[in-house]
mmJSON file of the N, C-alpha and C atoms, coordinates in Angstrom:
{"data_MODEL":{"atom_site":{
"group_PDB":["ATOM","ATOM","ATOM","ATOM","ATOM","ATOM","ATOM","ATOM","ATOM","ATOM","ATOM","ATOM","ATOM","ATOM","ATOM","ATOM","ATOM","ATOM","ATOM","ATOM","ATOM","ATOM","ATOM","ATOM","ATOM","ATOM","ATOM","ATOM","ATOM","ATOM","ATOM","ATOM","ATOM","ATOM","ATOM","ATOM","ATOM","ATOM","ATOM","ATOM","ATOM","ATOM","ATOM","ATOM","ATOM","ATOM","ATOM","ATOM","ATOM","ATOM","ATOM","ATOM","ATOM","ATOM","ATOM","ATOM","ATOM","ATOM","ATOM","ATOM","ATOM","ATOM","ATOM","ATOM","ATOM","ATOM","ATOM","ATOM","ATOM","ATOM","ATOM","ATOM","ATOM","ATOM","ATOM","ATOM","ATOM","ATOM","ATOM","ATOM","ATOM","ATOM","ATOM","ATOM","ATOM","ATOM","ATOM","ATOM","ATOM","ATOM","ATOM","ATOM","ATOM","ATOM","ATOM","ATOM","ATOM","ATOM","ATOM","ATOM","ATOM","ATOM","ATOM","ATOM","ATOM","ATOM","ATOM","ATOM","ATOM","ATOM","ATOM","ATOM","ATOM","ATOM","ATOM","ATOM","ATOM","ATOM","ATOM","ATOM","ATOM","ATOM","ATOM","ATOM","ATOM","ATOM","ATOM","ATOM","ATOM","ATOM","ATOM","ATOM","ATOM","ATOM","ATOM","ATOM","ATOM","ATOM","ATOM","ATOM","ATOM","ATOM","ATOM","ATOM","ATOM","ATOM","ATOM","ATOM","ATOM","ATOM","ATOM","ATOM","ATOM","ATOM","ATOM","ATOM","ATOM","ATOM","ATOM","ATOM","ATOM","ATOM","ATOM","ATOM","ATOM","ATOM","ATOM","ATOM","ATOM","ATOM","ATOM","ATOM","ATOM","ATOM","ATOM","ATOM","ATOM","ATOM","ATOM","ATOM","ATOM","ATOM","ATOM","ATOM","ATOM","ATOM","ATOM","ATOM","ATOM","ATOM","ATOM","ATOM","ATOM","ATOM","ATOM","ATOM","ATOM","ATOM","ATOM","ATOM","ATOM","ATOM","ATOM","ATOM","ATOM","ATOM","ATOM","ATOM","ATOM","ATOM","ATOM","ATOM","ATOM","ATOM","ATOM","ATOM","ATOM","ATOM","ATOM","ATOM","ATOM","ATOM"],
"id":[1,2,3,4,5,6,7,8,9,10,11,12,13,14,15,16,17,18,19,20,21,22,23,24,25,26,27,28,29,30,31,32,33,34,35,36,37,38,39,40,41,42,43,44,45,46,47,48,49,50,51,52,53,54,55,56,57,58,59,60,61,62,63,64,65,66,67,68,69,70,71,72,73,74,75,76,77,78,79,80,81,82,83,84,85,86,87,88,89,90,91,92,93,94,95,96,97,98,99,100,101,102,103,104,105,106,107,108,109,110,111,112,113,114,115,116,117,118,119,120,121,122,123,124,125,126,127,128,129,130,131,132,133,134,135,136,137,138,139,140,141,142,143,144,145,146,147,148,149,150,151,152,153,154,155,156,157,158,159,160,161,162,163,164,165,166,167,168,169,170,171,172,173,174,175,176,177,178,179,180,181,182,183,184,185,186,187,188,189,190,191,192,193,194,195,196,197,198,199,200,201,202,203,204,205,206,207,208,209,210,211,212,213,214,215,216,217,218,219,220,221,222],
"type_symbol":["N","C","C","N","C","C","N","C","C","N","C","C","N","C","C","N","C","C","N","C","C","N","C","C","N","C","C","N","C","C","N","C","C","N","C","C","N","C","C","N","C","C","N","C","C","N","C","C","N","C","C","N","C","C","N","C","C","N","C","C","N","C","C","N","C","C","N","C","C","N","C","C","N","C","C","N","C","C","N","C","C","N","C","C","N","C","C","N","C","C","N","C","C","N","C","C","N","C","C","N","C","C","N","C","C","N","C","C","N","C","C","N","C","C","N","C","C","N","C","C","N","C","C","N","C","C","N","C","C","N","C","C","N","C","C","N","C","C","N","C","C","N","C","C","N","C","C","N","C","C","N","C","C","N","C","C","N","C","C","N","C","C","N","C","C","N","C","C","N","C","C","N","C","C","N","C","C","N","C","C","N","C","C","N","C","C","N","C","C","N","C","C","N","C","C","N","C","C","N","C","C","N","C","C","N","C","C","N","C","C","N","C","C","N","C","C","N","C","C","N","C","C"],
"label_atom_id":["N","CA","C","N","CA","C","N","CA","C","N","CA","C","N","CA","C","N","CA","C","N","CA","C","N","CA","C","N","CA","C","N","CA","C","N","CA","C","N","CA","C","N","CA","C","N","CA","C","N","CA","C","N","CA","C","N","CA","C","N","CA","C","N","CA","C","N","CA","C","N","CA","C","N","CA","C","N","CA","C","N","CA","C","N","CA","C","N","CA","C","N","CA","C","N","CA","C","N","CA","C","N","CA","C","N","CA","C","N","CA","C","N","CA","C","N","CA","C","N","CA","C","N","CA","C","N","CA","C","N","CA","C","N","CA","C","N","CA","C","N","CA","C","N","CA","C","N","CA","C","N","CA","C","N","CA","C","N","CA","C","N","CA","C","N","CA","C","N","CA","C","N","CA","C","N","CA","C","N","CA","C","N","CA","C","N","CA","C","N","CA","C","N","CA","C","N","CA","C","N","CA","C","N","CA","C","N","CA","C","N","CA","C","N","CA","C","N","CA","C","N","CA","C","N","CA","C","N","CA","C","N","CA","C","N","CA","C","N","CA","C","N","CA","C","N","CA","C","N","CA","C","N","CA","C","N","CA","C"],
"label_alt_id":[null,null,null,null,null,null,null,null,null,null,null,null,null,null,null,null,null,null,null,null,null,null,null,null,null,null,null,null,null,null,null,null,null,null,null,null,null,null,null,null,null,null,null,null,null,null,null,null,null,null,null,null,null,null,null,null,null,null,null,null,null,null,null,null,null,null,null,null,null,null,null,null,null,null,null,null,null,null,null,null,null,null,null,null,null,null,null,null,null,null,null,null,null,null,null,null,null,null,null,null,null,null,null,null,null,null,null,null,null,null,null,null,null,null,null,null,null,null,null,null,null,null,null,null,null,null,null,null,null,null,null,null,null,null,null,null,null,null,null,null,null,null,null,null,null,null,null,null,null,null,null,null,null,null,null,null,null,null,null,null,null,null,null,null,null,null,null,null,null,null,null,null,null,null,null,null,null,null,null,null,null,null,null,null,null,null,null,null,null,null,null,null,null,null,null,null,null,null,null,null,null,null,null,null,null,null,null,null,null,null,null,null,null,null,null,null,null,null,null,null,null,null],
"label_comp_id":["MET","MET","MET","GLU","GLU","GLU","CYS","CYS","CYS","GLN","GLN","GLN","LYS","LYS","LYS","THR","THR","THR","ILE","ILE","ILE","GLY","GLY","GLY","GLN","GLN","GLN","ILE","ILE","ILE","VAL","VAL","VAL","LEU","LEU","LEU","PRO","PRO","PRO","VAL","VAL","VAL","PHE","PHE","PHE","PHE","PHE","PHE","ASP","ASP","ASP","VAL","VAL","VAL","ASP","ASP","ASP","PRO","PRO","PRO","SER","SER","SER","GLU","GLU","GLU","VAL","VAL","VAL","ARG","ARG","ARG","HIS","HIS","HIS","GLN","GLN","GLN","THR","THR","THR","SER","SER","SER","GLU","GLU","GLU","PHE","PHE","PHE","GLY","GLY","GLY","GLU","GLU","GLU","ALA","ALA","ALA","PHE","PHE","PHE","GLN","GLN","GLN","ILE","ILE","ILE","LEU","LEU","LEU","LEU","LEU","LEU","ASN","ASN","ASN","ARG","ARG","ARG","ILE","ILE","ILE","ASP","ASP","ASP","LYS","LYS","LYS","GLU","GLU","GLU","GLU","GLU","GLU","ASN","ASN","ASN","GLU","GLU","GLU","SER","SER","SER","GLU","GLU","GLU","TYR","TYR","TYR","LEU","LEU","LEU","LYS","LYS","LYS","ILE","ILE","ILE","LYS","LYS","LYS","TRP","TRP","TRP","ARG","ARG","ARG","VAL","VAL","VAL","ALA","ALA","ALA","LEU","LEU","LEU","CYS","CYS","CYS","GLN","GLN","GLN","ALA","ALA","ALA","ALA","ALA","ALA","GLY","GLY","GLY","LEU","LEU","LEU","ALA","ALA","ALA","GLY","GLY","GLY","PHE","PHE","PHE","VAL","VAL","VAL","VAL","VAL","VAL","PRO","PRO","PRO","ASN","ASN","ASN","SER","SER","SER","TRP","TRP","TRP"],
"label_asym_id":["A","A","A","A","A","A","A","A","A","A","A","A","A","A","A","A","A","A","A","A","A","A","A","A","A","A","A","A","A","A","A","A","A","A","A","A","A","A","A","A","A","A","A","A","A","A","A","A","A","A","A","A","A","A","A","A","A","A","A","A","A","A","A","A","A","A","A","A","A","A","A","A","A","A","A","A","A","A","A","A","A","A","A","A","A","A","A","A","A","A","A","A","A","A","A","A","A","A","A","A","A","A","A","A","A","A","A","A","A","A","A","A","A","A","A","A","A","A","A","A","A","A","A","A","A","A","A","A","A","A","A","A","A","A","A","A","A","A","A","A","A","A","A","A","A","A","A","A","A","A","A","A","A","A","A","A","A","A","A","A","A","A","A","A","A","A","A","A","A","A","A","A","A","A","A","A","A","A","A","A","A","A","A","A","A","A","A","A","A","A","A","A","A","A","A","A","A","A","A","A","A","A","A","A","A","A","A","A","A","A","A","A","A","A","A","A","A","A","A","A","A","A"],
"label_entity_id":["1","1","1","1","1","1","1","1","1","1","1","1","1","1","1","1","1","1","1","1","1","1","1","1","1","1","1","1","1","1","1","1","1","1","1","1","1","1","1","1","1","1","1","1","1","1","1","1","1","1","1","1","1","1","1","1","1","1","1","1","1","1","1","1","1","1","1","1","1","1","1","1","1","1","1","1","1","1","1","1","1","1","1","1","1","1","1","1","1","1","1","1","1","1","1","1","1","1","1","1","1","1","1","1","1","1","1","1","1","1","1","1","1","1","1","1","1","1","1","1","1","1","1","1","1","1","1","1","1","1","1","1","1","1","1","1","1","1","1","1","1","1","1","1","1","1","1","1","1","1","1","1","1","1","1","1","1","1","1","1","1","1","1","1","1","1","1","1","1","1","1","1","1","1","1","1","1","1","1","1","1","1","1","1","1","1","1","1","1","1","1","1","1","1","1","1","1","1","1","1","1","1","1","1","1","1","1","1","1","1","1","1","1","1","1","1","1","1","1","1","1","1"],
"label_seq_id":[1,1,1,2,2,2,3,3,3,4,4,4,5,5,5,6,6,6,7,7,7,8,8,8,9,9,9,10,10,10,11,11,11,12,12,12,13,13,13,14,14,14,15,15,15,16,16,16,17,17,17,18,18,18,19,19,19,20,20,20,21,21,21,22,22,22,23,23,23,24,24,24,25,25,25,26,26,26,27,27,27,28,28,28,29,29,29,30,30,30,31,31,31,32,32,32,33,33,33,34,34,34,35,35,35,36,36,36,37,37,37,38,38,38,39,39,39,40,40,40,41,41,41,42,42,42,43,43,43,44,44,44,45,45,45,46,46,46,47,47,47,48,48,48,49,49,49,50,50,50,51,51,51,52,52,52,53,53,53,54,54,54,55,55,55,56,56,56,57,57,57,58,58,58,59,59,59,60,60,60,61,61,61,62,62,62,63,63,63,64,64,64,65,65,65,66,66,66,67,67,67,68,68,68,69,69,69,70,70,70,71,71,71,72,72,72,73,73,73,74,74,74],
"pdbx_PDB_ins_code":[null,null,null,null,null,null,null,null,null,null,null,null,null,null,null,null,null,null,null,null,null,null,null,null,null,null,null,null,null,null,null,null,null,null,null,null,null,null,null,null,null,null,null,null,null,null,null,null,null,null,null,null,null,null,null,null,null,null,null,null,null,null,null,null,null,null,null,null,null,null,null,null,null,null,null,null,null,null,null,null,null,null,null,null,null,null,null,null,null,null,null,null,null,null,null,null,null,null,null,null,null,null,null,null,null,null,null,null,null,null,null,null,null,null,null,null,null,null,null,null,null,null,null,null,null,null,null,null,null,null,null,null,null,null,null,null,null,null,null,null,null,null,null,null,null,null,null,null,null,null,null,null,null,null,null,null,null,null,null,null,null,null,null,null,null,null,null,null,null,null,null,null,null,null,null,null,null,null,null,null,null,null,null,null,null,null,null,null,null,null,null,null,null,null,null,null,null,null,null,null,null,null,null,null,null,null,null,null,null,null,null,null,null,null,null,null,null,null,null,null,null,null],
"Cartn_x":[3.794,4.988,5.765,5.085,5.581,6.31,5.556,6.162,6.923,6.697,8.618,9.809,9.62,10.845,10.67,9.702,9.761,10.33,9.364,9.945,10.471,10.53,11.011,10.083,8.379,7.612,7.942,7.783,8.198,6.99,6.911,6.176,5.854,5.263,5.001,4.022,4.626,3.036,3.064,1.285,1.023,-0.176,0.295,-0.358,-1.43,-2.38,-3.538,-3.473,-3.89,-3.902,-3.435,-2.317,-1.842,-0.284,0.814,2.198,2.573,3.48,3.882,4.397,5.186,5.368,4.144,3.135,2.28,1.703,1.777,1.658,2.4,4.479,5.139,4.951,4.592,4.826,3.07,1.786,0.382,0.538,-0.135,0.119,-1.049,-1.839,-2.761,-3.999,-4.549,-5.865,-5.619,-4.664,-4.483,-4.207,-3.14,-2.692,-4.306,-5.454,-6.528,-7.367,-7.354,-8.75,-7.877,-6.168,-5.902,-6.194,-6.077,-6.644,-8.073,-8.87,-9.805,-10.433,-9.355,-9.389,-8.869,-7.816,-7.257,-8.222,-9.093,-10.094,-11.154,-11.543,-12.487,-12.052,-11.015,-10.278,-10.128,-9.909,-9.707,-11.057,-12.234,-13.691,-13.977,-13.139,-13.726,-12.491,-11.264,-10.241,-9.427,-9.259,-8.336,-7.468,-7.13,-4.967,-5.268,-5.825,-5.795,-3.881,-3.41,-1.799,-0.682,-1.393,0.059,0.056,-1.884,-2.375,-1.535,-2.071,-1.789,0.165,0.575,2.131,2.427,1.822,2.18,1.82,0.839,0.002,1.093,1.023,2.325,3.6,4.462,5.498,5.347,4.474,3.991,4.211,3.409,2.987,4.118,5.307,6.687,7.577,7.587,8.248,7.608,5.992,5.868,6.175,6.184,6.235,7.146,8.414,9.712,10.823,9.642,9.953,9.504,10.322,10.009,8.668,8.16,6.263,5.713,4.358,4.275,3.216,3.081,2.148,1.137,0.126,-0.678,-1.684,-1.793,-2.696,-3.874,-4.558,-6.341,-7.116,-6.869,-7.008,-8.794,-9.275,-10.657,-10.774],
"Cartn_y":[9.094,8.514,9.649,10.328,11.17,12.138,12.727,14.115,13.791,12.805,12.576,12.115,12.136,12.23,13.465,14.059,15.94,16.792,16.282,17.611,17.54,15.567,15.459,15.801,15.447,15.401,13.947,13.668,11.946,11.374,10.221,9.466,8.253,8.131,6.998,5.754,4.676,3.717,3.321,3.191,2.265,1.255,0.139,-1.432,-1.699,-1.719,-2.415,-3.423,-4.844,-5.68,-6.513,-5.661,-6.451,-6.765,-7.822,-7.41,-6.584,-5.823,-5.04,-6.148,-6.788,-7.976,-8.303,-8.518,-8.47,-7.412,-6.159,-5.043,-4.762,-5.01,-5.252,-5.704,-7.397,-7.78,-8.184,-7.669,-7.292,-9.215,-9.85,-11.304,-11.318,-12.773,-12.823,-11.941,-11.667,-11.473,-9.851,-9.169,-7.068,-7.309,-8.671,-8.582,-8.674,-9.877,-10.258,-9.047,-8.489,-7.258,-6.369,-5.718,-4.778,-5.296,-7.026,-7.092,-6.917,-7.083,-6.422,-4.91,-3.923,-2.627,-2.431,-2.632,-2.623,-3.277,-4.501,-5.233,-4.184,-3.177,-2.077,-0.661,-0.656,0.601,0.394,-1.445,-1.706,-1.41,-1.16,-0.945,0.443,1.202,3.311,3.731,3.447,4.28,4.142,5.215,4.993,4.961,5.185,5.199,3.935,3.034,2.29,1.393,0.877,0.235,1.431,3.095,3.15,3.686,3.372,3.806,2.467,1.274,0.437,-0.077,0.286,0.399,1.608,2.392,3.456,3.007,3.038,2.089,1.32,0.076,-0.6,-0.672,0.276,0.784,1.697,2.471,3.332,2.236,1.254,0.358,-0.716,-0.403,-1.357,-0.769,0.853,1.86,1.823,1.992,2.437,1.233,-0.102,-1.135,-1.299,-0.972,-1.008,0.472,1.07,2.153,1.608,1.86,1.832,2.115,1.723,2.268,0.898,1.447,0.342,-0.726,-1.573,-2.276,-2.803,-1.993,-2.548,-4.136,-4.855,-6.066,-5.853,-6.571,-6.207,-6.848,-5.732,-6.85,-6.404,-6.25,-6.459,-7.292],
"Cartn_z":[-0.725,-0.771,-1.962,-1.987,-3.651,-2.295,-1.972,-0.949,-0.286,-0.032,1.209,0.036,-0.98,-1.841,-2.699,-3.152,-3.358,-2.633,-1.505,-0.185,0.626,0.985,2.339,3.3,3.341,4.174,5.455,6.8,6.832,6.51,6.394,6.266,7.805,8.529,9.701,9.17,8.84,8.501,9.771,9.79,10.919,9.903,10.901,9.642,10.871,10.58,11.623,11.027,12.151,11.668,10.255,9.962,8.508,9.101,8.759,8.633,7.097,8.045,6.554,5.383,5.304,4.634,3.75,4.447,3.546,2.543,3.186,2.282,1.374,2.026,0.571,-0.571,-0.539,-1.062,-2.266,-0.826,-1.435,-1.525,-0.775,-0.618,0.944,0.869,2.134,1.492,3.2,2.562,2.308,2.479,1.509,0.986,0.422,-1.607,-2.392,-1.571,-1.733,-2.277,-1.064,-1.24,-1.832,-1.956,-2.946,-4.424,-4.906,-6.088,-6.691,-5.561,-5.71,-5.787,-4.694,-5.483,-6.715,-7.38,-8.706,-9.935,-9.55,-10.577,-10.582,-9.255,-9.854,-10.586,-10.292,-11.149,-12.346,-12.706,-14.32,-14.888,-13.797,-14.811,-14.606,-13.998,-14.026,-14.596,-14.277,-15.452,-16.18,-17.067,-17.978,-17.722,-16.76,-16.248,-15.241,-15.579,-14.589,-14.568,-15.126,-15.168,-15.006,-14.896,-14.275,-12.726,-12.781,-10.972,-10.253,-10.984,-10.159,-9.741,-10.784,-10.492,-9.866,-9.849,-8.442,-7.675,-7.146,-5.502,-5.252,-6.62,-5.682,-5.208,-6.072,-5.661,-4.221,-4.505,-2.832,-1.81,-1.793,-0.829,-0.53,-1.475,-1.139,-0.473,-0.476,0.042,1.382,1.245,3.042,4.174,3.087,3.973,4.23,3.771,4.095,5.116,5.25,6.217,7.745,8.616,10.037,10.765,11.391,11.398,12.817,12.987,13.77,13.837,13.998,14.017,14.79,14.391,15.659,15.398,16.264,15.969,16.572,15.586,16.425,17.593,18.422,19.638,20.312,19.848,19.451,19.717],
"occupancy":[1.0,1.0,1.0,1.0,1.0,1.0,1.0,1.0,1.0,1.0,1.0,1.0,1.0,1.0,1.0,1.0,1.0,1.0,1.0,1.0,1.0,1.0,1.0,1.0,1.0,1.0,1.0,1.0,1.0,1.0,1.0,1.0,1.0,1.0,1.0,1.0,1.0,1.0,1.0,1.0,1.0,1.0,1.0,1.0,1.0,1.0,1.0,1.0,1.0,1.0,1.0,1.0,1.0,1.0,1.0,1.0,1.0,1.0,1.0,1.0,1.0,1.0,1.0,1.0,1.0,1.0,1.0,1.0,1.0,1.0,1.0,1.0,1.0,1.0,1.0,1.0,1.0,1.0,1.0,1.0,1.0,1.0,1.0,1.0,1.0,1.0,1.0,1.0,1.0,1.0,1.0,1.0,1.0,1.0,1.0,1.0,1.0,1.0,1.0,1.0,1.0,1.0,1.0,1.0,1.0,1.0,1.0,1.0,1.0,1.0,1.0,1.0,1.0,1.0,1.0,1.0,1.0,1.0,1.0,1.0,1.0,1.0,1.0,1.0,1.0,1.0,1.0,1.0,1.0,1.0,1.0,1.0,1.0,1.0,1.0,1.0,1.0,1.0,1.0,1.0,1.0,1.0,1.0,1.0,1.0,1.0,1.0,1.0,1.0,1.0,1.0,1.0,1.0,1.0,1.0,1.0,1.0,1.0,1.0,1.0,1.0,1.0,1.0,1.0,1.0,1.0,1.0,1.0,1.0,1.0,1.0,1.0,1.0,1.0,1.0,1.0,1.0,1.0,1.0,1.0,1.0,1.0,1.0,1.0,1.0,1.0,1.0,1.0,1.0,1.0,1.0,1.0,1.0,1.0,1.0,1.0,1.0,1.0,1.0,1.0,1.0,1.0,1.0,1.0,1.0,1.0,1.0,1.0,1.0,1.0,1.0,1.0,1.0,1.0,1.0,1.0,1.0,1.0,1.0,1.0,1.0,1.0],
"B_iso_or_equiv":[0.0,0.0,0.0,0.0,0.0,0.0,0.0,0.0,0.0,0.0,0.0,0.0,0.0,0.0,0.0,0.0,0.0,0.0,0.0,0.0,0.0,0.0,0.0,0.0,0.0,0.0,0.0,0.0,0.0,0.0,0.0,0.0,0.0,0.0,0.0,0.0,0.0,0.0,0.0,0.0,0.0,0.0,0.0,0.0,0.0,0.0,0.0,0.0,0.0,0.0,0.0,0.0,0.0,0.0,0.0,0.0,0.0,0.0,0.0,0.0,0.0,0.0,0.0,0.0,0.0,0.0,0.0,0.0,0.0,0.0,0.0,0.0,0.0,0.0,0.0,0.0,0.0,0.0,0.0,0.0,0.0,0.0,0.0,0.0,0.0,0.0,0.0,0.0,0.0,0.0,0.0,0.0,0.0,0.0,0.0,0.0,0.0,0.0,0.0,0.0,0.0,0.0,0.0,0.0,0.0,0.0,0.0,0.0,0.0,0.0,0.0,0.0,0.0,0.0,0.0,0.0,0.0,0.0,0.0,0.0,0.0,0.0,0.0,0.0,0.0,0.0,0.0,0.0,0.0,0.0,0.0,0.0,0.0,0.0,0.0,0.0,0.0,0.0,0.0,0.0,0.0,0.0,0.0,0.0,0.0,0.0,0.0,0.0,0.0,0.0,0.0,0.0,0.0,0.0,0.0,0.0,0.0,0.0,0.0,0.0,0.0,0.0,0.0,0.0,0.0,0.0,0.0,0.0,0.0,0.0,0.0,0.0,0.0,0.0,0.0,0.0,0.0,0.0,0.0,0.0,0.0,0.0,0.0,0.0,0.0,0.0,0.0,0.0,0.0,0.0,0.0,0.0,0.0,0.0,0.0,0.0,0.0,0.0,0.0,0.0,0.0,0.0,0.0,0.0,0.0,0.0,0.0,0.0,0.0,0.0,0.0,0.0,0.0,0.0,0.0,0.0,0.0,0.0,0.0,0.0,0.0,0.0],
"pdbx_formal_charge":[null,null,null,null,null,null,null,null,null,null,null,null,null,null,null,null,null,null,null,null,null,null,null,null,null,null,null,null,null,null,null,null,null,null,null,null,null,null,null,null,null,null,null,null,null,null,null,null,null,null,null,null,null,null,null,null,null,null,null,null,null,null,null,null,null,null,null,null,null,null,null,null,null,null,null,null,null,null,null,null,null,null,null,null,null,null,null,null,null,null,null,null,null,null,null,null,null,null,null,null,null,null,null,null,null,null,null,null,null,null,null,null,null,null,null,null,null,null,null,null,null,null,null,null,null,null,null,null,null,null,null,null,null,null,null,null,null,null,null,null,null,null,null,null,null,null,null,null,null,null,null,null,null,null,null,null,null,null,null,null,null,null,null,null,null,null,null,null,null,null,null,null,null,null,null,null,null,null,null,null,null,null,null,null,null,null,null,null,null,null,null,null,null,null,null,null,null,null,null,null,null,null,null,null,null,null,null,null,null,null,null,null,null,null,null,null,null,null,null,null,null,null],
"auth_seq_id":[1,1,1,2,2,2,3,3,3,4,4,4,5,5,5,6,6,6,7,7,7,8,8,8,9,9,9,10,10,10,11,11,11,12,12,12,13,13,13,14,14,14,15,15,15,16,16,16,17,17,17,18,18,18,19,19,19,20,20,20,21,21,21,22,22,22,23,23,23,24,24,24,25,25,25,26,26,26,27,27,27,28,28,28,29,29,29,30,30,30,31,31,31,32,32,32,33,33,33,34,34,34,35,35,35,36,36,36,37,37,37,38,38,38,39,39,39,40,40,40,41,41,41,42,42,42,43,43,43,44,44,44,45,45,45,46,46,46,47,47,47,48,48,48,49,49,49,50,50,50,51,51,51,52,52,52,53,53,53,54,54,54,55,55,55,56,56,56,57,57,57,58,58,58,59,59,59,60,60,60,61,61,61,62,62,62,63,63,63,64,64,64,65,65,65,66,66,66,67,67,67,68,68,68,69,69,69,70,70,70,71,71,71,72,72,72,73,73,73,74,74,74],
"auth_comp_id":["MET","MET","MET","GLU","GLU","GLU","CYS","CYS","CYS","GLN","GLN","GLN","LYS","LYS","LYS","THR","THR","THR","ILE","ILE","ILE","GLY","GLY","GLY","GLN","GLN","GLN","ILE","ILE","ILE","VAL","VAL","VAL","LEU","LEU","LEU","PRO","PRO","PRO","VAL","VAL","VAL","PHE","PHE","PHE","PHE","PHE","PHE","ASP","ASP","ASP","VAL","VAL","VAL","ASP","ASP","ASP","PRO","PRO","PRO","SER","SER","SER","GLU","GLU","GLU","VAL","VAL","VAL","ARG","ARG","ARG","HIS","HIS","HIS","GLN","GLN","GLN","THR","THR","THR","SER","SER","SER","GLU","GLU","GLU","PHE","PHE","PHE","GLY","GLY","GLY","GLU","GLU","GLU","ALA","ALA","ALA","PHE","PHE","PHE","GLN","GLN","GLN","ILE","ILE","ILE","LEU","LEU","LEU","LEU","LEU","LEU","ASN","ASN","ASN","ARG","ARG","ARG","ILE","ILE","ILE","ASP","ASP","ASP","LYS","LYS","LYS","GLU","GLU","GLU","GLU","GLU","GLU","ASN","ASN","ASN","GLU","GLU","GLU","SER","SER","SER","GLU","GLU","GLU","TYR","TYR","TYR","LEU","LEU","LEU","LYS","LYS","LYS","ILE","ILE","ILE","LYS","LYS","LYS","TRP","TRP","TRP","ARG","ARG","ARG","VAL","VAL","VAL","ALA","ALA","ALA","LEU","LEU","LEU","CYS","CYS","CYS","GLN","GLN","GLN","ALA","ALA","ALA","ALA","ALA","ALA","GLY","GLY","GLY","LEU","LEU","LEU","ALA","ALA","ALA","GLY","GLY","GLY","PHE","PHE","PHE","VAL","VAL","VAL","VAL","VAL","VAL","PRO","PRO","PRO","ASN","ASN","ASN","SER","SER","SER","TRP","TRP","TRP"],
"auth_asym_id":["A","A","A","A","A","A","A","A","A","A","A","A","A","A","A","A","A","A","A","A","A","A","A","A","A","A","A","A","A","A","A","A","A","A","A","A","A","A","A","A","A","A","A","A","A","A","A","A","A","A","A","A","A","A","A","A","A","A","A","A","A","A","A","A","A","A","A","A","A","A","A","A","A","A","A","A","A","A","A","A","A","A","A","A","A","A","A","A","A","A","A","A","A","A","A","A","A","A","A","A","A","A","A","A","A","A","A","A","A","A","A","A","A","A","A","A","A","A","A","A","A","A","A","A","A","A","A","A","A","A","A","A","A","A","A","A","A","A","A","A","A","A","A","A","A","A","A","A","A","A","A","A","A","A","A","A","A","A","A","A","A","A","A","A","A","A","A","A","A","A","A","A","A","A","A","A","A","A","A","A","A","A","A","A","A","A","A","A","A","A","A","A","A","A","A","A","A","A","A","A","A","A","A","A","A","A","A","A","A","A","A","A","A","A","A","A","A","A","A","A","A","A"],
"auth_atom_id":["N","CA","C","N","CA","C","N","CA","C","N","CA","C","N","CA","C","N","CA","C","N","CA","C","N","CA","C","N","CA","C","N","CA","C","N","CA","C","N","CA","C","N","CA","C","N","CA","C","N","CA","C","N","CA","C","N","CA","C","N","CA","C","N","CA","C","N","CA","C","N","CA","C","N","CA","C","N","CA","C","N","CA","C","N","CA","C","N","CA","C","N","CA","C","N","CA","C","N","CA","C","N","CA","C","N","CA","C","N","CA","C","N","CA","C","N","CA","C","N","CA","C","N","CA","C","N","CA","C","N","CA","C","N","CA","C","N","CA","C","N","CA","C","N","CA","C","N","CA","C","N","CA","C","N","CA","C","N","CA","C","N","CA","C","N","CA","C","N","CA","C","N","CA","C","N","CA","C","N","CA","C","N","CA","C","N","CA","C","N","CA","C","N","CA","C","N","CA","C","N","CA","C","N","CA","C","N","CA","C","N","CA","C","N","CA","C","N","CA","C","N","CA","C","N","CA","C","N","CA","C","N","CA","C","N","CA","C","N","CA","C","N","CA","C","N","CA","C","N","CA","C","N","CA","C","N","CA","C"],
"pdbx_PDB_model_num":[1,1,1,1,1,1,1,1,1,1,1,1,1,1,1,1,1,1,1,1,1,1,1,1,1,1,1,1,1,1,1,1,1,1,1,1,1,1,1,1,1,1,1,1,1,1,1,1,1,1,1,1,1,1,1,1,1,1,1,1,1,1,1,1,1,1,1,1,1,1,1,1,1,1,1,1,1,1,1,1,1,1,1,1,1,1,1,1,1,1,1,1,1,1,1,1,1,1,1,1,1,1,1,1,1,1,1,1,1,1,1,1,1,1,1,1,1,1,1,1,1,1,1,1,1,1,1,1,1,1,1,1,1,1,1,1,1,1,1,1,1,1,1,1,1,1,1,1,1,1,1,1,1,1,1,1,1,1,1,1,1,1,1,1,1,1,1,1,1,1,1,1,1,1,1,1,1,1,1,1,1,1,1,1,1,1,1,1,1,1,1,1,1,1,1,1,1,1,1,1,1,1,1,1,1,1,1,1,1,1,1,1,1,1,1,1,1,1,1,1,1,1]
}}}
């Protein structure tokens, strides 16, 4: 998302077996998995609060773009 903003790269989100609104709001199974990741980062990184905010904002922005939703059909 940073490259889209700074140098105009095209971002085409692909949501595989997840609803974009769950990514945008970090809810449901996606939100739970994302929180587990953030908890793991808390233990490993010194800049964890900065990274968490940056990731949340980027996910919200990406989920707001037009993209592809691919349901799991396996």
